N, C-alpha and C positions, 0 to 999 in steps of 0.2 A: 504494499499500499504506499502511497505518496505520503510523505510527512508534511504537515502544514504548520507553519509558524506565522504569527502576527507580531509586528514591531512598529514603532513609529518611524524608524528610518533603518533601511538595509544598505549597507556599504559593500559593493563588490569590490574586492581587491585589498589585500593586507600590506600594502606598501606604505611608504611615509605618509602620503595624503590620506589614505584609507585609515590607518591606524591613528593618526593624529585626530582626525575628525570623530572617530569612534570614542577616543579617550575624552575629548572635550564635550561631546553630547552625553556621554555617560556621567561625567562630571557634573553636568548640568541637570542631571536627574531625568534624562530622557532615554527611553529604550532604544538602543542602537545595536544592531547585529553586523559584525564584519565577517565576510566570507572569504576565506583565502584558500586558493586552490591546491596548494602544496601543503606537505605535511609539517614543514618547518620553514624557517626563514633562511636557511643556508643556500646561498647563491654567490657564485664567485663574480668579482669585479662588477658589482652594482655601484651606484653612486655612494661613495663612502666618504664624502666631504660635508661635515657638519658646519655650516657657516656662522658667523656672529649673530646673524638674524635669528637663526634657529636656537643658538645657545641663549639668547636673550628670552625667547619664548619658555625655554626650560626654566629660566630664572623666574618668569612671571608665574609659573606653575609651582614655584617652590621646590623645584627638582633639580636645579643646576648642581648642586654639591653631590648628591648622589649619582647623577648622571656622569659627572667628570671623575667618579671613581672607577668607571669602566676603563678598559685598556684603550689608550688612543695615543696619538702623537699630535704635537702642536705645530702649526706653521704660522709664524708671525709675519713672514715676508714671502713674497714670491718673486723669482727671478727667471729670466730665459737667457739662453745663450744663442746668439745669432752670428753667423760667420766666425765662430771661434771666440766671440768675446761675450762676457756675461753682462748682463744689464739687470738692474733692480727694477722690478715693475710695479710692486704694490707693497704697502706696509700697513698692516692691521693694528699696530700697537697703539694708535692715537683715535680709535673710532668712538671712545667714550662709552664703551659697553662694559658689562661685568666680565665678559670674556673676549678679549681683543686678539683673537686668532681664529684659524680654522682647525677644528678637531678632525683629525683623520681617523675614522672609526669603522670598523666592519658594519655594514648595514644591518646585519642579523642581529648584532648586539643592540643597536639603536631600536630595532623593531621588538625585540624581546623585552626591552626596557619599557617601552610604551605599553605593551601587552600587560606587563606586570603591574604597571601603574594603573591601567584601565580596570584590571581585575579588582581593584579596591571599591569599584562603584557598582551597585546592583543593576543599573541599567545598561552597562557594558557587557557585550557578548562577542566572543570570538569563536568561530567554527573553522577548523583547519580541514584540509582535504574536502573543501566544498567549492566547486567551481561553478560560477555563474554561466548558465547556458542560454537563457532566454528571458525576454521580458513578458510579463503578464499584463494585459491591457483589458480595460473595460470602460465603458462610457466616455471614450475619447481621451484617456489618459492612461499612464503607466500606473499600475496598482500592486506590482511586486515583480518578483523574478522567480525562475526555476534554476535549481543548482543540482549538479550531480555529485554524489558522495559515494564512498565504498559501500554504504548500506542501501543505496538507491536514490531516487530523485526526491528532492524536498522542494516545497513551494513556500516562499516567504512573502507574505502579504505585508505591504508597507505604505504609509502616508507618502514617503518619499524614498525613491531609489537613487543611490549616489553611484555613479560608474567611476571608480578608482582603479580599474583593472588595466591601466598602462596603455602604452601607444598602439598595441594591437588589440584594442578593447573590444570585446564580443558584444558588449551592451551598445556601445556607440555605434557599431556597424548595424545592429539590429534596428537602432532607433532611426536610421536613415538620415543622420545629421551630416551635413555637408562640410568637407575638409578643404582647406587651402594648403597646398603643399609649396614650401619654399626651395625645396631641394637642398643637397648637401654635396660638396665636391669630394668628401672623404668617408672612409670607415676607420675603425680602430681595432688593432689587434692588441689584447690584453694578455699578459702573463706575469708570473711571479718568479724572482730569483731570490735565493737567501742573501741576507745581509749580515756582513761581518762587523766586528767592534771597530776595525780600523778603516771601514769604508767612510766616504764623505758623508756629511749630515744632510746636505740640503736636498730639498725637493726642487727639481729644475725642469724646464722645458727646452728642448734643443731644436733650433730651426736652421736648416742648412739646405743647399740645393737638392731638391728632390726627396728630402727626409725630414720629418718631424718625429720627435722622440720625447717621451715624458717619463721621468723617473719620480716616484713618490716613495718618501720614506715611511715605511710602515713598521719601523721597529725592528722585527725579526726578519724581514724580507723587504725587497724592493717590489713595489707594484709598478709595472712597466707597461706604457702605451706606445705602441708602434702604428703610426698614422699612415694610411696608404690611400691612393687615389681611389675613389669609388669604382669598383668593377675590376680591380687589379689583383685581387687575391689569387686567383689561379696562376696568373703569370708569376707571382711571388713563389708559390708552391712549386711550380714547374722548375724553378731555378735551384730548387733543393733546400733541405733544412741546414746544411753546413753554410751555405751562402747567407741564410737569414741570420745564423748565429753570428757570422762575421760582421754583418751590418750592425747587430746589437753591440758587439764588441768595440765597433768604431766610436760609439758613445759611452760605453761603460767598460773601459779596458780592465778595471780592477776586478771584474767578475770572470775573467778568463779561466780561473780555476773551478768555476762552478757553472759554466755555460752549458755543460752537458745536462743540466737540469731541465732544459728545453729538450726533453727526450724525444718528442714526436710533435707533429701538428696538433695532437689532441691536447697538448699543453698550452695552446694558444687559442683564445676564445675571441670570436669576431663580434664586435658591436657595430651593427648596421646603423649608421647615423641618419636620422631624418629630422627635418624641422617642419612642423605643420601646426595648424590652429583650426579649431572648429569656428564656422562662422556664427553659429549659435550653439550655446553650450547646454541647452536644456530643451526639454518638452514637458507638457504637463505631467507631473509626478516624477520626472527624470531629470538629474543634474550630473554633468561630466565635470571632473576635476583633474588636477595634476596631468600627467602625460595622456590621459584619456581625452582631455581638452586641448592640450598644446604640447606636442613633443619637442623637447628643446635639444639643441646642439650640445656636446660635452664642453664647448668653449666656456671656460669660467667655472665649470662645475656647479652651475646654479640650479640645474634641474630639480634635485631633491628639495632644495630649500624653496623654490618657487611653488612646487607642489604643496609643502607644508603651509605656505602663505595662503594658498587656495583654501586649505582645510580650515584654517583659523578664520578667514573671512566668511566661509559658509556657516561655520558654527556661531559666529557673531550674529549674523544676519537671520539664520533660521531656527535657532534655538527656541525663541519665542512663538513663532508660528507653529512649529512642531509641538511644542508643549500644549498649545490651544487647539491643535488639529485644524489650523486654518492655513496651511501652506497652499499658495497659489503660484502660478507660473510667473507672476510679477515679482514674487519673493526670489524665484531662482534667477530671473532676469537681473535682479539687483546684485546677485553675487557676481554674474559675468560683468556688470558694469563696473564693480569695485575692482576686479582682477584683471580686466581685459587691457587696460593701458599698461600696467607693469608688464604683462605678457608681450604685447606688441612691442614695447620699447626695448625689452631685453632681447627679443628675437631679431629686431632690427639690428642691434648692436652685434649679435652673433653672426648675422648673415654678412654684415660688413667685414668682420674679421675673416670669415670664410672666403669671401670674394677678394679682398684686397690683400691678404697675407697667405692664408693656407693655400688657395688654388695656385698662387704664384710659385710658392715654394715647391709644391708637389709637381707643377709642370715644369720646373727648371727653366724658367723663361729668361732669366737674367741673373747676374751675380747678386746674391742677397745682401741687402743692407738693412740696418735697423730703421724703422720708421722714425720720423721726427719726434712724434709723441713719446715714443719709448726712450729716445735719447734724453728728452727733456726730463722724463720721470726719473731717469737714472741719475741725473745731475742734482735734483731737487727733492729732499726729503719730504718738504711740504706738498709738492705736486703728487708724490706717491700715495698720498692719502686719498686722491680722488678715485683711482681704479680701486682701491682697497674699499672704499665706500660702495662703489656700484656693485663689486662682486661680493662683499661681505655683508651689506646690509640690504642692497637691492633698491628698487624703485617702489615707493609707497609700501613700505614694510607694515606688517599687521602686528596689533597687540590684542591680547586675549581680553575680552570685555564681558565674558559671561562667568 
């Protein structure tokens, strides 16, 4: 028999947006059920950068002290290497926040922390191994969802369904919401290499003719990102794994004694980059947030933090109508109006970086020189606060008001 559940809000997707929204609604005394299709949160190379804007939200919840007890690394500055020279690009130490740094933390630790905090509230529910498969509709609106579980199909009836199920959202597709695709010139290959005590400390990005490489200090290992022109993965594989290792060593010569940890192509995970945005984020009874509403480029590492800002805005604006069971599409439109400008502005900046820097580097069109703005940032500690604010705080940051 099909199991039936009734809640005020059903959230499809236990990522950063879904878990934060579930926590905030549960904290406000509203029945909210989060459905997560996997049995745990253990996924490699997801967005692991917790920016100052998110750390401030943890502080507003009174959770920052406990949160920072979790294993993490702190990045107070960001730098890039272009044409063999290192340039300082951003300095987070003067943002005026309680935590003036980016916390590099495995996303599964972050999500498990949110789940544990949500469990303190009777209204918060989390069901693992429950994959949203379809929308339930009636009287011209969405009234719930169906989900597949190991025990069988469940139906969740809800006053509001929130699609937080990522850039390949099943619910978004079924809702027929139109998407504007901005394209992306690159994909990213992620892999890990162990880190030794005498290795360098800095997290760096390398830009050179035909190659972009990122190394992120994760304490016991390096998280490495190898950026390739979109559609060129097969050419890279055809050249062979030894050639790939040598290209990595060109940027990380100190890992030669452990480069064999890239044992096969199975050690290398492909992130397919896309940048898109829904024209309308809602239908009666349905709201899309996070990557389901707007897939972000990895430029700046802001995707996870923008998704969390969506969740906070949605909780602030919808808690009252959910409590009184008076949610209308105008309430959902208000969430989009609140978050659309930050999304548009951030994606515009990302697309500019993709077109003006990343495309040129990958195409090897000319000898690479640092852009004027980057040279100015490197020379001025005061100017380095500008990109730190854009990346670390973002445009129109949210505060918890419920």
